C-alpha positions, 0 to 999 in steps of 0.5 A, spaced: 486 544 504 489 543 497 495 537 497 499 535 492 502 527 492 508 527 488 512 520 486 517 518 482 515 512 482 507 507 481 510 505 488 504 499 488 498 504 487 499 507 494 501 513 493 495 514 487 490 510 492 492 515 497 490 520 494 483 518 491 481 515 499 482 522 501 479 526 496 473 521 497 474 523 505 474 530 504 480 533 502 482 535 495 488 532 494 491 531 487 497 526 484 503 528 480 507 522 478 512 520 474 510 513 471 504 510 473 506 503 471 510 497 475 512 492 469 506 490 467 502 493 473 498 499 470 495 503 476 490 509 476 493 515 474 491 523 476 497 527 473 504 525 470 510 529 469 509 528 462 503 532 461 506 539 461 511 544 466 504 549 465 500 544 469 506 542 474 507 549 475 499 550 477 499 543 482 504 546 486 502 553 486 496 551 488 498 546 494 497 548 501 501 542 502 506 538 498 506 530 500 512 526 497 513 519 496 519 516 497 523 522 493 525 530 495 529 534 492 533 529 487 526 526 484 525 526 477 521 532 477 526 537 479 531 534 475 526 535 469 523 542 471 529 546 475 525 552 476 520 547 480 524 547 486 523 554 486 516 554 487 516 548 492 522 548 497 518 553 502 512 550 501 510 545 507 512 538 506 512 531 508 515 526 506 512 518 506 517 513 505 515 506 500 522 502 500 528 500 503 532 505 505 538 508 499 543 513 500 540 517 497 533 518 501 538 520 506 538 528 505 530 528 506 531 524 512 536 529 515 532 535 513 529 538 519 523 542 514 519 535 512 515 531 517 517 524 515 512 518 515 513 511 514 508 506 511 506 502 517 508 494 513 515 492 513 519 498 512 518 501 519 524 497 520 528 501 515 526 508 518 524 507 526 526 515 526 519 516 522 511 515 524 509 509 521 503 511 517 497 506 513 497 505 506 490 506 503 485 502 499 479 506 496 475 500 499 469 501 496 471 502 490 468 496 485 475 493 484 476 493 492 469 490 494 467 483 495 463 480 490 461 475 495 463 468 492 462 462 495 467 456 490 465 449 492 471 447 493 475 454 496 480 457 490 486 459 493 489 466 489 496 467 489 498 474 485 504 476 486 508 481 481 513 478 480 517 471 482 524 472 482 527 470 488 530 476 491 533 477 498 529 482 502 523 485 504 520 485 497 520 477 496 514 474 495 516 466 496 513 465 490 519 458 491 515 457 498 508 457 495 507 455 489 510 448 491 504 447 497 499 450 492 500 445 487 500 439 492 493 439 491 490 444 493 484 448 487 488 455 487 489 460 481 496 464 480 498 470 476 504 474 475 507 479 471 501 480 469 495 487 469 494 490 476 487 490 475 487 483 472 490 480 478 484 484 482 478 481 478 482 474 480 482 475 486 475 477 486 473 470 483 477 467 489 475 466 497 482 466 500 488 470 498 496 468 500 499 475 500 507 472 502 509 468 507 517 470 508 518 476 510 514 478 516 511 483 512 504 485 508 503 489 502 498 492 498 495 486 497 493 484 503 490 491 504 486 489 497 484 482 499 482 484 505 478 489 502 475 484 497 472 481 503 478 474 503 481 470 508 488 472 507 494 470 509 500 473 511 506 471 515 506 478 520 512 478 525 511 482 531 514 488 528 509 488 523 503 487 528 507 493 532 506 497 526 499 496 525 498 496 533 500 504 531 495 506 525 490 502 528 489 502 535 489 494 536 493 489 535 487 484 533 487 482 526 484 478 521 490 475 517 491 468 518 499 468 519 503 463 516 510 460 515 513 456 510 512 450 514 505 451 517 502 454 510 499 447 508 496 445 515 493 453 515 490 452 508 488 445 509 484 448 515 480 454 511 478 450 505 476 444 510 471 448 515 467 452 512 465 456 518 471 457 520 473 460 512 467 464 512 468 468 518 475 469 517 471 472 510 467 477 514 472 479 519 477 480 513 471 486 510 469 489 517 475 490 519 478 494 513 470 498 514 473 499 521 479 502 520 480 503 512 474 507 511 476 514 508 474 517 513 479 515 518 485 514 513 483 521 512 483 524 518 490 522 520 493 524 514 489 531 515 492 531 522 500 530 519 499 536 515 495 541 519 502 540 523 506 541 517 502 548 515 504 549 523 511 549 523 511 552 517 507 558 519 
């Protein structure tokens, strides 16, 4: 089965890593993107729309299923190459949402021919009519594997892509998190930096903080868990519901913290070696059990089979 992923933006590297994981899991998956960067964060790439119309045409024509990420008919792809819509319009298709609900996305949500998915994170509350699906990370890729580092005293990583005090699901809680880290914890902080730099920095640490203010988790959590770090996020009940839908269990390895509990949570992790090491093992084991390429690919393969059946 040949899958073509299409996205206007990097979306924290979620689409390109999903295609990577699906190739490991046995699908012929390609990624066609407008850009593979978000600010200073540069993610892996496959094909870019700038690579030329011949490649765009071939990729669309060869695909059995098109997997749109966030943008459908309004995609920059079809604005740049209007003829591409004629190649794509009758292909079995799914769309997966990764951002807040925007007016320009309503046409795709209303389109009956599209199977509709949503990242199983905060976004499920924006798109209750969509099927939660896991974002993917290649857990055995060198950047996503544990290095077995044990620091004394333990080092905490906080690597938000930006620290703007924005509101909503994209907020990283720097205003609440940094003062706690600066109150005596050994930590490493990086922001507005290349993605690979953030990944390598985190691999050298013992504990990672995703964010503790929205009730969700982000790609950072999946990366940190895969790297075998004791991983902190402020998961709420809706997020755990979403995790349950894609793993079959409400049990998870995250250490849940809120702004008012972060100091005590960190203190326990730093001072209790056995507890910290157990959470690190649990993190990696969870990813190996639920986020391995075969499991992730099987879940998506079933969706693509449904799309093919519906269009037959």
